[in-house]
PALUM-397751 format. One record per residue (C-alpha): residue in one letter; x, y, z. Coordinates in Angstrom, 3 decimals, padded with zeros to 6 digits, always signed. Layout:
PALUM-397751
{vodo A {X Y Z}}
...
//
This chain:
PALUM-397751
{vodo M {-011.012 +002.750 -015.432}}
{vodo R {-008.658 +004.718 -013.174}}
{vodo D {-009.334 +006.521 -009.901}}
{vodo V {-007.517 +009.549 -008.408}}
{vodo T {-006.480 +011.142 -005.355}}
{vodo W {-006.619 +014.839 -004.942}}
{vodo C {-002.990 +016.193 -005.246}}
{vodo G {-002.941 +013.626 -007.795}}
{vodo V {-002.120 +009.922 -007.376}}
{vodo V {-004.016 +007.525 -009.797}}
{vodo A {-004.907 +004.047 -009.023}}
{vodo S {-006.020 +001.276 -011.148}}
{vodo A {-009.498 -000.018 -011.361}}
{vodo E {-008.248 -003.448 -010.422}}
{vodo D {-007.676 -001.985 -006.871}}
{vodo R {-011.296 -000.884 -006.659}}
{vodo L {-013.349 -003.626 -008.424}}
{vodo D {-011.707 -006.600 -006.906}}
{vodo P {-012.768 -006.783 -003.257}}
{vodo P {-009.633 -008.581 -002.043}}
{vodo A {-007.425 -005.903 -003.641}}
{vodo W {-009.162 -003.039 -002.050}}
{vodo N {-007.458 -003.830 +001.223}}
{vodo R {-004.173 -003.031 -000.331}}
{vodo G {-004.677 +000.723 -000.449}}
{vodo W {-006.442 +002.255 -003.234}}
{vodo W {-003.820 +004.296 -004.964}}
{vodo M {-001.354 +001.414 -005.131}}
{vodo E {-000.728 -001.071 -007.965}}
{vodo G {+001.107 -004.146 -007.223}}
{vodo G {+002.405 -003.568 -003.810}}
{vodo P {+001.946 -002.280 -000.098}}
{vodo R {+002.457 +001.347 +001.215}}
{vodo R {+002.795 +003.023 +004.513}}
{vodo R {-000.713 +002.650 +005.558}}
{vodo A {-003.223 +001.755 +008.004}}
{vodo A {-005.022 -001.647 +008.361}}
{vodo A {-007.511 -002.756 +005.915}}
{vodo A {-010.852 -001.062 +005.766}}
{vodo P {-013.770 -002.931 +007.467}}
{vodo A {-015.932 -005.117 +005.226}}
{vodo H {-019.160 -003.006 +005.154}}
{vodo A {-017.045 +000.162 +004.505}}
{vodo L {-015.312 -001.305 +001.428}}
{vodo A {-017.786 +000.405 -000.927}}
{vodo L {-016.714 +003.826 +000.452}}
{vodo A {-013.347 +003.179 -001.373}}
{vodo L {-014.787 +004.441 -004.513}}
{vodo L {-015.025 +007.963 -003.181}}
{vodo V {-012.112 +010.474 -003.923}}
{vodo T {-011.252 +014.098 -003.683}}
{vodo L {-009.084 +016.549 -005.417}}
{vodo V {-007.378 +019.712 -004.446}}
{vodo A {-006.982 +023.224 -005.958}}
{vodo A {-006.298 +026.670 -004.680}}
{vodo C {-008.255 +029.499 -003.077}}
{vodo G {-008.604 +031.392 +000.260}}
{vodo R {-010.483 +031.350 +003.506}}
{vodo G {-011.782 +034.380 +005.243}}
{vodo P {-014.411 +035.567 +007.944}}
{vodo G {-018.039 +034.984 +007.529}}
{vodo T {-020.888 +032.902 +008.951}}
{vodo S {-019.649 +029.865 +007.205}}
{vodo G {-015.978 +030.618 +007.891}}
{vodo Y {-015.141 +031.631 +004.327}}
{vodo T {-015.574 +034.725 +002.119}}
{vodo A {-017.937 +034.416 -000.771}}
{vodo T {-015.134 +035.667 -003.358}}
{vodo P {-014.624 +032.785 -005.914}}
{vodo A {-011.099 +031.575 -006.279}}
{vodo S {-010.957 +032.559 -009.892}}
{vodo T {-010.794 +036.272 -008.766}}
{vodo A {-007.726 +035.752 -006.710}}
{vodo T {-004.361 +037.136 -007.786}}
{vodo P {-001.903 +034.450 -009.128}}
{vodo I {+001.140 +034.223 -007.093}}
{vodo V {+004.799 +033.553 -007.972}}
{vodo T {+005.923 +029.989 -007.519}}
{vodo P {+007.464 +029.917 -003.855}}
{vodo A {+011.125 +028.987 -003.314}}
{vodo P {+011.495 +025.497 -001.740}}
{vodo P {+011.869 +025.609 +002.097}}
{vodo P {+015.033 +024.251 +003.560}}
{vodo A {+015.527 +020.539 +003.663}}
{vodo G {+015.063 +018.741 +007.099}}
{vodo P {+012.562 +017.021 +009.244}}
{vodo L {+009.128 +018.560 +009.192}}
{vodo T {+007.376 +019.303 +012.542}}
{vodo W {+004.207 +017.230 +012.910}}
{vodo T {+001.490 +018.601 +015.267}}
{vodo P {-001.036 +015.971 +016.797}}
{vodo H {-004.707 +016.598 +017.266}}
{vodo R {-007.756 +014.491 +017.547}}
{vodo L {-010.895 +013.986 +015.304}}
{vodo P {-014.177 +014.545 +017.028}}
{vodo V {-015.601 +011.454 +018.656}}
{vodo A {-018.795 +010.011 +017.096}}
{vodo P {-021.082 +008.232 +019.567}}
{vodo P {-021.656 +004.557 +019.032}}
{vodo L {-024.558 +003.814 +016.818}}
{vodo G {-025.709 +001.023 +019.153}}
{vodo L {-025.993 -001.501 +016.290}}
{vodo P {-024.849 -005.066 +016.517}}
{vodo N {-022.557 -004.506 +013.536}}
{vodo D {-021.018 -001.293 +014.721}}
{vodo E {-017.548 -002.729 +014.223}}
{vodo S {-018.182 -002.876 +010.409}}
{vodo T {-018.964 +000.840 +010.123}}
{vodo S {-016.048 +003.087 +008.849}}
{vodo G {-015.944 +005.436 +011.858}}
{vodo T {-014.939 +009.094 +011.492}}
{vodo T {-013.260 +010.040 +008.236}}
{vodo L {-011.077 +013.216 +007.521}}
{vodo S {-011.402 +015.292 +004.516}}
{vodo P {-008.967 +018.446 +004.374}}
{vodo A {-010.266 +021.274 +002.398}}
{vodo P {-008.349 +021.127 -000.964}}
{vodo S {-007.735 +024.900 -001.139}}
{vodo D {-007.262 +025.676 +002.389}}
{vodo G {-004.562 +023.623 +004.183}}
{vodo D {-005.713 +024.869 +007.624}}
{vodo S {-009.320 +023.531 +007.354}}
{vodo A {-010.923 +020.027 +007.123}}
{vodo Y {-014.115 +018.329 +007.418}}
{vodo A {-014.883 +015.196 +009.475}}
{vodo C {-017.770 +012.909 +008.878}}
{vodo A {-019.183 +009.785 +010.713}}
{vodo P {-022.339 +007.741 +010.242}}
{vodo A {-025.284 +008.570 +012.467}}
{vodo P {-028.569 +007.187 +013.475}}
{vodo N {-031.535 +007.476 +010.991}}
{vodo A {-029.426 +006.842 +007.946}}
{vodo S {-027.773 +010.213 +008.407}}
{vodo A {-024.206 +011.543 +009.085}}
{vodo W {-022.496 +013.665 +011.687}}
{vodo V {-020.283 +016.629 +010.241}}
{vodo W {-017.799 +018.740 +011.793}}
{vodo L {-015.387 +021.447 +010.607}}
{vodo T {-012.133 +022.785 +011.711}}
{vodo H {-010.143 +025.899 +010.589}}
{vodo D {-007.068 +025.379 +012.786}}
{vodo R {-005.759 +022.018 +011.620}}
{vodo G {-007.895 +020.007 +014.059}}
{vodo A {-007.218 +022.073 +017.313}}
{vodo D {-010.891 +022.741 +017.483}}
{vodo W {-013.922 +021.262 +015.746}}
{vodo S {-017.276 +022.756 +015.408}}
{vodo R {-020.445 +020.554 +014.845}}
{vodo R {-022.242 +021.378 +011.702}}
{vodo T {-025.844 +020.596 +010.969}}
{vodo D {-026.355 +016.914 +010.629}}
{vodo A {-026.589 +015.589 +006.933}}
{vodo I {-029.868 +013.788 +006.973}}
{vodo S {-030.860 +011.401 +004.090}}
{vodo P {-034.636 +012.243 +003.171}}
{vodo D {-035.555 +008.966 +001.491}}
{vodo A {-033.680 +006.286 +003.439}}
{vodo R {-036.207 +004.535 +005.599}}
{vodo G {-035.233 +000.952 +006.100}}
{vodo F {-031.497 +001.689 +005.670}}
{vodo V {-028.642 +001.993 +008.058}}
{vodo A {-025.663 +004.454 +007.567}}
{vodo I {-022.397 +002.563 +007.867}}
{vodo G {-019.989 +005.078 +006.396}}
{vodo C {-019.645 +008.949 +005.461}}
{vodo T {-017.027 +010.866 +003.327}}
{vodo V {-017.062 +014.480 +002.594}}
{vodo V {-015.950 +015.643 -000.997}}
{vodo V {-014.889 +019.294 -000.874}}
{vodo D {-015.123 +021.524 -003.998}}
{vodo A {-011.624 +021.934 -005.378}}
{vodo L {-011.906 +025.767 -005.566}}
{vodo D {-014.435 +026.470 -002.893}}
{vodo P {-013.951 +025.139 +000.661}}
{vodo A {-017.407 +026.213 +001.726}}
{vodo A {-019.005 +023.790 -000.805}}
{vodo A {-019.007 +020.199 +000.333}}
{vodo V {-020.858 +017.014 -000.536}}
{vodo A {-021.564 +014.543 +002.322}}
{vodo Q {-021.794 +010.987 +000.902}}
{vodo I {-023.401 +008.589 +003.088}}
{vodo T {-023.039 +004.862 +002.554}}
{vodo L {-026.193 +002.896 +003.479}}
{vodo V {-027.047 -000.860 +003.738}}
{vodo P {-030.579 -002.411 +004.421}}
{vodo A {-031.386 -002.678 +008.096}}
{vodo T {-032.108 -006.340 +007.501}}
{vodo T {-029.303 -008.850 +006.533}}
{vodo C {-028.185 -008.591 +002.820}}
{vodo V {-025.405 -010.328 +001.120}}
{vodo P {-023.223 -009.822 -000.633}}
{vodo V {-022.555 -006.363 +000.818}}
{vodo V {-021.259 -004.980 -002.446}}
{vodo D {-024.582 -005.649 -003.986}}
{vodo C {-026.573 -004.206 -001.068}}
{vodo T {-024.951 -000.813 -000.448}}
{vodo S {-026.544 +002.424 -001.811}}
{vodo F {-025.483 +006.091 -001.450}}
{vodo R {-027.016 +009.357 -000.550}}
{vodo T {-025.272 +012.634 -001.580}}
{vodo L {-026.031 +015.857 +000.232}}
{vodo L {-024.722 +019.313 -000.805}}
{vodo S {-023.880 +022.273 +001.361}}
{vodo T {-022.668 +025.586 -000.127}}
{vodo D {-022.350 +027.186 +003.407}}
{vodo A {-019.772 +024.880 +005.138}}
{vodo G {-022.148 +022.475 +006.530}}
{vodo Q {-024.841 +024.736 +007.870}}
{vodo T {-027.492 +023.461 +005.623}}
{vodo W {-027.719 +020.505 +003.395}}
{vodo I {-029.923 +019.528 +000.292}}
{vodo P {-030.017 +016.462 -001.897}}
{vodo L {-027.520 +016.495 -004.716}}
{vodo R {-028.857 +014.848 -007.795}}
{vodo G {-026.303 +013.668 -010.295}}
{vodo P {-026.250 +011.372 -013.271}}
{vodo L {-024.795 +008.625 -011.187}}
{vodo P {-024.929 +007.761 -007.442}}
{vodo T {-021.657 +009.118 -006.066}}
{vodo L {-019.480 +012.131 -006.649}}
{vodo A {-015.720 +011.691 -007.101}}
{vodo Q {-014.668 +015.281 -007.914}}
{vodo M {-016.061 +018.742 -007.951}}
{vodo A {-014.530 +022.197 -008.921}}
{vodo T {-016.447 +025.470 -009.387}}
{vodo R {-015.123 +028.454 -011.226}}
{vodo Q {-017.204 +031.588 -012.115}}
{vodo G {-020.459 +029.900 -011.430}}
{vodo V {-019.536 +026.714 -013.709}}
{vodo T {-019.178 +023.360 -011.777}}
{vodo Y {-017.305 +020.480 -013.264}}
{vodo A {-017.690 +017.168 -011.689}}
{vodo I {-017.147 +013.421 -012.090}}
{vodo F {-019.917 +011.104 -010.857}}
{vodo R {-019.330 +007.434 -010.413}}
{vodo S {-021.553 +004.231 -010.080}}
{vodo A {-020.471 +001.711 -007.570}}
{vodo P {-019.049 -001.663 -008.907}}
{vodo R {-021.287 -004.614 -008.267}}
{vodo S {-020.424 -008.335 -008.197}}
{vodo A {-021.575 -008.844 -011.722}}
{vodo S {-020.632 -005.330 -013.240}}
{vodo P {-017.823 -002.854 -013.122}}
{vodo G {-018.420 +000.712 -012.128}}
{vodo S {-018.979 +003.599 -014.549}}
{vodo W {-018.435 +007.309 -014.470}}
{vodo A {-019.590 +010.635 -016.152}}
{vodo F {-017.714 +013.910 -016.706}}
{vodo V {-020.335 +016.714 -016.514}}
{vodo R {-020.735 +020.401 -015.690}}
{vodo S {-023.522 +022.499 -014.147}}
{vodo V {-024.215 +026.215 -014.782}}
{vodo D {-027.224 +026.472 -012.514}}
{vodo G {-025.851 +025.963 -008.935}}
{vodo R {-025.470 +022.162 -009.365}}
{vodo R {-029.098 +021.565 -009.937}}
{vodo T {-028.747 +020.027 -013.396}}
{vodo W {-025.884 +018.574 -015.312}}
{vodo T {-024.820 +018.154 -018.963}}
{vodo P {-021.982 +016.158 -020.430}}
{vodo V {-018.617 +017.856 -021.081}}
{vodo P {-017.324 +017.318 -024.580}}
{vodo T {-014.746 +014.653 -024.517}}
{vodo P {-011.320 +014.319 -026.200}}
{vodo P {-010.850 +012.113 -029.239}}
{vodo A {-009.342 +009.370 -027.033}}
{vodo G {-012.551 +008.959 -025.134}}
{vodo M {-014.095 +009.746 -021.667}}
{vodo V {-012.250 +011.858 -019.071}}
{vodo A {-011.803 +009.747 -015.892}}
{vodo A {-010.188 +012.496 -013.889}}
{vodo F {-009.693 +016.251 -014.315}}
{vodo W {-007.992 +019.326 -012.925}}
{vodo L {-009.219 +022.907 -013.178}}
{vodo N {-006.932 +025.971 -013.189}}
{vodo P {-008.872 +028.652 -011.201}}
{vodo F {-007.156 +031.646 -012.879}}
{vodo S {-007.240 +030.681 -016.570}}
{vodo G {-010.155 +028.290 -016.695}}
{vodo G {-008.063 +025.626 -018.393}}
{vodo L {-008.848 +021.938 -017.864}}
{vodo L {-006.602 +018.996 -017.746}}
{vodo G {-008.062 +015.548 -018.337}}
{vodo L {-007.065 +011.960 -018.019}}
{vodo T {-008.534 +009.646 -020.569}}
{vodo G {-008.198 +005.852 -020.993}}
{vodo A {-010.097 +003.270 -018.998}}
{vodo D {-007.091 +001.311 -018.101}}
{vodo I {-003.492 +000.496 -019.267}}
{vodo F {-004.750 -001.856 -021.955}}
{vodo N {-006.588 +000.822 -023.807}}
{vodo G {-003.890 +003.412 -023.339}}
{vodo Q {-004.043 +006.524 -021.127}}
{vodo A {-003.323 +010.117 -022.080}}
{vodo L {-003.430 +013.549 -020.834}}
{vodo W {-005.528 +016.273 -022.637}}
{vodo A {-005.774 +020.037 -022.060}}
{vodo T {-008.496 +022.309 -023.049}}
{vodo T {-008.885 +026.155 -022.612}}
{vodo D {-012.564 +026.327 -023.816}}
{vodo G {-014.408 +024.077 -021.643}}
{vodo G {-013.869 +020.901 -023.643}}
{vodo S {-014.771 +022.202 -027.174}}
{vodo H {-011.221 +021.567 -028.303}}
{vodo W {-008.684 +019.318 -026.775}}
{vodo T {-004.929 +019.079 -027.179}}
{vodo A {-002.905 +015.951 -026.264}}
{vodo L {-000.011 +016.513 -023.886}}
{vodo P {+003.345 +014.891 -025.365}}
{vodo P {+003.687 +011.492 -023.861}}
{vodo S {+006.346 +010.482 -021.402}}
{vodo V {+008.407 +007.248 -021.243}}
{vodo F {+005.371 +005.760 -019.652}}
{vodo A {+003.136 +006.387 -022.669}}
{vodo G {-000.195 +004.818 -022.186}}
{vodo D {+000.270 +003.943 -018.413}}
{vodo M {-000.547 +006.640 -015.846}}
{vodo N {-000.014 +004.403 -012.813}}
{vodo D {+001.541 +007.033 -010.501}}
{vodo L {+000.022 +010.005 -011.955}}
{vodo M {+000.342 +013.217 -009.851}}
{vodo V {-000.763 +016.826 -011.084}}
{vodo Q {+000.264 +019.907 -009.148}}
{vodo Q {-003.083 +021.838 -008.667}}
{vodo P {-002.406 +025.085 -010.284}}
{vodo F {-002.298 +028.367 -008.281}}
{vodo T {-001.074 +030.628 -011.086}}
{vodo D {-001.323 +030.644 -014.945}}
{vodo Q {+001.713 +028.429 -015.134}}
{vodo P {+001.807 +025.266 -017.462}}
{vodo W {+000.694 +022.008 -016.105}}
{vodo R {+003.163 +020.287 -013.571}}
{vodo V {+002.719 +016.561 -013.878}}
{vodo C {+004.561 +013.462 -012.756}}
{vodo V {+003.993 +009.969 -013.881}}
{vodo G {+005.661 +006.639 -013.046}}
{vodo D {+005.516 +002.912 -012.478}}
{vodo R {+006.820 +001.295 -009.332}}
{vodo S {+006.355 -002.391 -010.196}}
{vodo N {+009.150 -004.569 -011.432}}
{vodo W {+006.846 -006.461 -013.917}}
{vodo Y {+004.148 -005.502 -016.268}}
{vodo I {+001.012 -007.457 -016.551}}
{vodo G {+001.749 -010.705 -018.548}}
{vodo G {+005.328 -011.078 -016.818}}
{vodo Q {+007.298 -008.755 -018.978}}
{vodo T {+010.036 -006.848 -017.228}}
{vodo N {+009.378 -003.162 -016.580}}
{vodo T {+012.430 -001.398 -017.897}}
{vodo H {+011.344 +001.690 -016.018}}
{vodo A {+010.705 +000.242 -012.572}}
{vodo D {+010.947 +002.829 -009.866}}
{vodo D {+011.377 +005.610 -012.448}}
{vodo S {+009.310 +008.797 -012.261}}
{vodo A {+008.973 +011.250 -015.163}}
{vodo C {+007.984 +014.873 -014.438}}
{vodo T {+007.318 +017.922 -016.492}}
{vodo S {+006.863 +021.503 -015.500}}
{vodo D {+005.741 +022.829 -018.932}}
{vodo G {+002.956 +020.657 -020.014}}
{vodo G {+004.867 +017.787 -021.271}}
{vodo A {+007.655 +019.457 -023.189}}
{vodo P {+009.974 +017.938 -022.077}}
{vodo W {+009.822 +015.246 -019.423}}
{vodo L {+012.645 +014.727 -016.897}}
{vodo T {+012.980 +010.928 -016.013}}
{vodo R {+014.608 +010.136 -012.753}}
{vodo H {+015.233 +006.824 -010.967}}
{vodo L {+014.071 +006.726 -007.322}}
{vodo D {+016.532 +004.259 -005.958}}
{vodo V {+015.593 +004.089 -002.305}}
{vodo L {+015.699 +000.444 -001.322}}
{vodo D {+015.578 -002.951 -003.070}}
{vodo N {+012.122 -004.143 -004.019}}
{vodo A {+010.611 -007.265 -002.474}}
{vodo N {+008.884 -009.623 -005.114}}
{vodo G {+008.341 -006.766 -007.492}}
{vodo M {+006.645 -004.472 -004.888}}
{vodo P {+007.116 -000.836 -005.062}}
{vodo D {+009.439 +000.788 -002.458}}
{vodo F {+008.091 +004.332 -002.603}}
{vodo T {+004.615 +006.012 -002.593}}
{vodo P {+004.020 +009.245 -004.406}}
{vodo V {+002.408 +011.929 -002.178}}
{vodo A {+002.070 +015.178 -004.283}}
{vodo I {+003.768 +017.809 -006.408}}
{vodo A {+004.239 +020.721 -003.784}}
{vodo D {+003.448 +024.374 -004.651}}
{vodo D {+007.362 +024.988 -005.197}}
{vodo G {+007.223 +022.174 -007.786}}
{vodo S {+008.936 +019.447 -005.620}}
{vodo L {+007.944 +015.840 -006.031}}
{vodo L {+007.068 +014.407 -002.521}}
{vodo V {+007.224 +010.664 -001.908}}
{vodo T {+007.173 +008.384 +001.086}}
{vodo T {+009.880 +005.540 +001.279}}
{vodo P {+010.884 +003.160 +004.001}}
{vodo A {+013.133 +005.871 +005.308}}
{vodo G {+010.272 +008.474 +005.744}}
{vodo L {+009.143 +011.416 +003.619}}
{vodo E {+011.492 +012.528 +000.922}}
{vodo R {+011.417 +015.207 -001.849}}
{vodo F {+013.041 +015.833 -005.290}}
{vodo L {+013.466 +019.411 -006.100}}
{vodo P {+012.520 +020.529 -009.636}}
{vodo G {+015.167 +019.358 -012.129}}
{vodo S {+017.080 +017.456 -009.362}}
{vodo M {+018.003 +013.763 -009.560}}
{vodo S {+018.716 +013.454 -005.755}}
{vodo A {+016.454 +013.182 -002.838}}
{vodo Q {+016.326 +015.252 +000.249}}
{vodo R {+014.880 +013.710 +003.422}}
{vodo L {+012.145 +015.602 +005.316}}
{vodo G {+011.947 +013.271 +008.356}}
{vodo V {+009.650 +010.431 +009.378}}
{vodo P {+005.845 +010.823 +009.578}}
{vodo P {+004.264 +009.884 +012.803}}
{vodo T {+002.276 +006.935 +011.631}}
{vodo A {+001.366 +004.704 +008.652}}
{vodo S {-001.802 +006.519 +008.013}}
{vodo P {-002.258 +008.124 +004.407}}
{vodo I {-000.709 +011.360 +003.677}}
{vodo V {-002.196 +014.141 +001.520}}
{vodo Y {-000.907 +017.532 +000.623}}
{vodo A {-003.301 +020.391 +000.559}}
{vodo A {-002.245 +023.129 -001.778}}
{vodo G {-002.126 +026.425 +000.021}}
{vodo T {-001.252 +029.077 -002.580}}
{vodo G {+002.321 +028.836 -001.384}}
{vodo A {+001.878 +027.518 +002.093}}
{vodo G {+001.067 +023.897 +001.583}}
{vodo V {-000.061 +021.690 +004.539}}
{vodo L {+000.499 +017.864 +004.931}}
{vodo W {-002.271 +015.877 +006.726}}
{vodo E {-002.051 +012.323 +008.064}}
{vodo G {-005.048 +010.411 +009.276}}
{vodo P {-008.126 +008.394 +008.311}}
{vodo I {-008.200 +009.787 +004.785}}
{vodo D {-009.865 +007.987 +001.781}}
{vodo N {-011.764 +005.736 +004.140}}
{vodo Y {-008.924 +004.011 +005.764}}
{vodo P {-008.680 +003.783 +009.501}}
{vodo D {-006.262 +006.053 +011.505}}
{vodo A {-003.129 +003.990 +012.129}}
{vodo D {-002.412 +005.956 +015.275}}
{vodo P {-003.023 +003.793 +018.314}}
{vodo L {-004.290 +006.921 +020.257}}
{vodo G {-006.588 +008.027 +017.393}}
{vodo R {-004.741 +011.191 +016.619}}
{vodo I {-004.376 +013.028 +013.309}}
{vodo F {-001.288 +014.910 +012.373}}
{vodo T {-000.407 +018.002 +010.210}}
{vodo A {+002.859 +019.560 +009.202}}
{vodo S {+003.625 +022.740 +007.346}}
{vodo Y {+005.575 +022.340 +004.197}}
{vodo N {+006.663 +025.839 +003.715}}
//
């Protein structure tokens, strides 16, 4: 099984199911990244939660957004790449969550950051609160000001304590968000991985009201809504004696009930992307590299799937990035493998290579990302995203770099302020980079700041 980040990096299940590996950074396989310190022990279960991005717009209204669905927006022309050079990073602070007053406060996850996938200026923040609930905040100005939203309260969590919270934002609707609260029993329980449980609460008005979200499995990994149809992937947390599982489903009644989406011939879809203009879906199949992974596309909601032509990394989607579409363009995809060695000790002949396509796999451009020598087979770059202009963004020991579409040489974009995770929020031509405690990792900035930078 694979996990994904929104804006597209895929990590192996080994980094999720094996607790010692979780501390490496969940989109890595085989090596370190520019990142913060390891997540606290009680918050490890939160590493299962992920989000994706897409494209739509924000406007005025009681929730801060218009009610116009993203699928009615007009597709835009692919923007020209901005000039190369250091980006300007602006610091802000997350809202401060009061201490819970628990003897194990140090094991809670603290405040997490969830940028709105389709609106680079907006983000949610979430922190565990008393009575097995969560505090939620929202910003529309990249963190300069935060507004407190209604608390997300678990209705059936007596005897439990909240130790973490993450918000999953709908990929096409920034006003639709799910607060996922991680709970443990109020009494001692070990091992923690077998004691954690989750509550998922849905808001469709940017956090003003919350209702329980009932899915086929306990946690939500992805959600995207177009013309009243919501696609989602739900997950179950791995336990000490069993791996996790996942389900690809859709809802046509406002996320009240869910039905399975027909799967490609290769099997269950473990990650998906939704085109807000055409309604097309791109799905990743294959539980892991041993079973062979592949990308499949459908234009009819899963009734018929077509496999994308494979790259040189056929069957292994270790560093998968997909540009969330903002027009009717073909799928832009990059895959790679940064490790020097395959499992089993065989030499990886494509170590530090990246293969990208801008037309759904026909053809793939393979480039070698030669930044610095590896150490003990560890990767020396971390993929970030495919920007709106089609550029491949990566972090290296030298900082943030990009490869323009079709180019074999890197352009430097300066050094990010900290070692926190970086994500790219697609902005329909005006993408924004966020750096902070994303995906359940603590903020690496000693002053507790987050940072944003305009890409365009």
